[in-house]
N, C-alpha and C positions, 0 to 999 in steps of 0.2 A: 504495497501499500502506501509506502515510506518512497519506495523504489517510484512506484507511476506515478504519485505525487514532483517527485525533484524532477522527473524527466518532462511531465505536462510544465512545468513551468521553465526550463531549458528552453522546450520548443517554444512557446509563449515569449519567450527572453528574446530566442533567435529570431523569431519571424519582426519585432518589434523595432530589432534593430537593424533588419535587412531593409526595411518597409522605409525605417525613417531615414537612411543614408540614402534609398531610391528618391525620397522627396527632397532632401536636404539641396540635392544637386541641380532642381530648378527653382531657384531662388527667388528669382524675378515672378517666373509663372504665380509662386505664390503669392506673392506680392498682390499679383494683378488679378487671382483669385479672390483675397481678402477683399481688394478696393471691389471689384463685381459684386459684393454684397453690403457696401453701401448705400442703399437707397434706405434701411429704414433712419439712417441720418439727413438724407434729403427732405424724405417725410417729416420727418422732424420736425425743421423749421416749416414747413407749413401749416402743422396742426399748434405750433408754436405762436405763431401770428392768428390762425382761427380762434384757439384758446381766451388771445386777451381783444377780443372782437364780440366774443359771447360766450354766454356756459353752456360749457360740453363736458361739464362733468370730470373734467383736469383740468389743472393750471396750467402755467406753463413751463414751470419747472416739473413737475410731473409727467408732463408729455414730453421731456427733456430726457428724464430717467429713464422711461417706457421705452424710449425708440434707442437709447444708447441699449440698454440689455436688451431689445429685440435683436442689433449688431452683434451681440458678444451670444447672444444662443442659437443666430446663424451660424456665427463662427464656430461655433461648437456641436451644431447638429446636421452641417449640409452633409447630404448621400449624391453618389453619382455611381452607384453600382449597377444598375440597370444599362448605361453606354458599354460599362466593360463588361458585364456578362452577356450581354448580345452580340456585344464583337467575339467576344469567345465564343458563343453559338455558333454564330456565322461563319466565321474563318474555321471553324474548326480544333480551335484552340482548349477547348473545353476537355479536350479528349486527354490531353496531358495530363488534366487536372486530376482527372478521374483513376487516373494510373497512382497515385499519391493517395499514401495512405491516410489522408485526412480529408475533410467534407470541404471541396473547393469555396465554400462560404467562409470559410474561414481565414481564405487569402485575402477578401475584401474586409472584413471584419478587422484585421491587422492593419489592412492597407489605408482606413479611414482613418484608425486609433491612433497612428505615428504619423500621419498625416495632421490631425490635430496638433501634436508637439510641435511641431513646424509650422505650422501656420498661426502660433497662439501670439509669438514673439511680435507677429506686424500687426497684431487685432489688438494686441496690452498697447504698443506705442500709436496707434488712435487712436486707443481711449485718451492717454495722455492728452495726447491733445486736443480732443474732444475738452474733457476738462480744464485745461488751460484756456481755451479759449469760451467756456459757459463754468466759470469757478461758481454761479450760485445754485448750480445744477449739481455740487459734489454731494454725495452722502452715504455714512457708511454704516453697512448690515450689520447685524449683531451675528454672531455667531452661529445659533441656532437654524438664522435665515441663508445665514453661505450652507449651511450642509443642507438644509431642505431644498434649495437651487440646485446645489449639485447634484443632487438625489436627484429632481426633478428634471434635470440636464439630460442626468444617464439615461433614466426611463426614454426619454422623446426623441435621442439617436437613436434609442436600441428600435421604439416604434417608426422612428420614422426610418430605419434601414430593412426594417421587418416587411414596411408595406411597399417600397419601393425593390427590395429582392424578390417580392412575390408579382407582384406587377413581372419585373423579368423573366419572372420562368414562362410566361407568355412568348420567348426567344421561340421555343422552341416550336410553337405551331406558327411564327409571325416573322421575319427581318424586320419590323419596325416596330417591338414593342416598346422603342423610346418614344412612341408615339403619342401612349397611354399615358407614359408620365406629363408629356407636356398640357394632355385634358386634364390629368389628374392636379396639374401645380395651378390652375386657373381657379379650384377650389379650394387649394391651399392658401393660396396667394392672401383671397378675400374672409375664408372664413379663419386661418390662423392668428390671427393678430398683426400680421406681417405690416401691412399700412396703415392699420388703426387699432387701436384699442377696443376692447367688444365692449367697453360702455359707450360709446358714443353711436352702436348699434340698436334698433328699435329691440324694445326689451322679448318681442316675439325669435327674431330673429337669432338673439342670445339663447334663447332658452335651449332651439332646432340645433344651433353652431354646438352648443356642449353636449349633445349626446353624438357627434362624429367625434373621430380621430383629430382633426384639424388643430383646435385650438389648445389642446396638451402639445404641438410640436414648436409652439412659439409662446402663442398668452399665457400660456396657464403655471411654464417656469418663468417668464419676465412678471410677474405678478407679483409671486412670490419674494423675489429681491428686490423690485420697487416698493411692495408692501400693498398692494391693491388687495380691496377686499375677497378671497375665494376662498372655497372650501377646500382643504388639503385631502382628508379622507376621501372624499366623491372624486378629486382630481384625480388621485392615484387609483383609487380603482379603477374608473374606468380607461385610466393607460394602460393597467393592467389588463382588464378584459378584453380591449383592442390589439393588445399585444400576443395574448392567446389564444385570440382569433386569426390572424394572420401569421400565425406560427405554424398553426394548423392547416391551414392556405398553403400557406408557403411547402410543406413537407408533403400534403399531398397532391401539388402539382409537380414538386419534384421529382415523385416517382413516376407518376404517369409522364412528363415530361423526358426522362431519361428514355423510357421506352420508345417512344416517339424520335429520340435524335439518332442521327443518322450522318456525322461529322466523321473527317479523318478519322480511324483508330478506335471509331466507337464498337 
């Protein structure tokens, strides 16, 4: 048992280091990826101006903190597995993964986690610049808030990965599985809290949205760190329920898809 655990730790450490080394080879590209997620910073200025002109439920400072947190959450939860998996299936590269003694999904998991560590310094630099430009928005969450935020972000990343990896399974039947991600992204953009906190939505829309997985990918973790009213127990329960649902669907599609797969060497 101890030997098995040591082996697992060694394998995880090796994969993290390998993918981290791969990621830091493209520092300029990493910076562009970070900047590509700066839409919340742009929207922040729009909502701050709107809050100064009318009562939107949040003050300009709260909008600033919220969208800065949205920027951070997006940096920590961004996922691109569907494009990688689609390419592997279409080009037959998945065959090499299938010959290895671990599930191919772990390669994508460790690739994403390693990329977080490589991306984080650039994100922190932008956040420091933000606080320098908006010193009134500086706040210091307490320790428990930071722990809950870290847990929520971790589960949000896992859920986002499961959702996209499940959609990626359709690459076994179509060469454009990524087109489904683009369609999914429309709902994600409007219901996740990426372009506006759910407080500005009509009550009926917010109520319906909270039963979908979208708000828990951005809005829920951001609300925890900023201090917006949120039901922690209900939020984590919904995240767990959606995670289990997509995990079950993913494994079912994986087994069916392998029977369908006809790549080179399969």
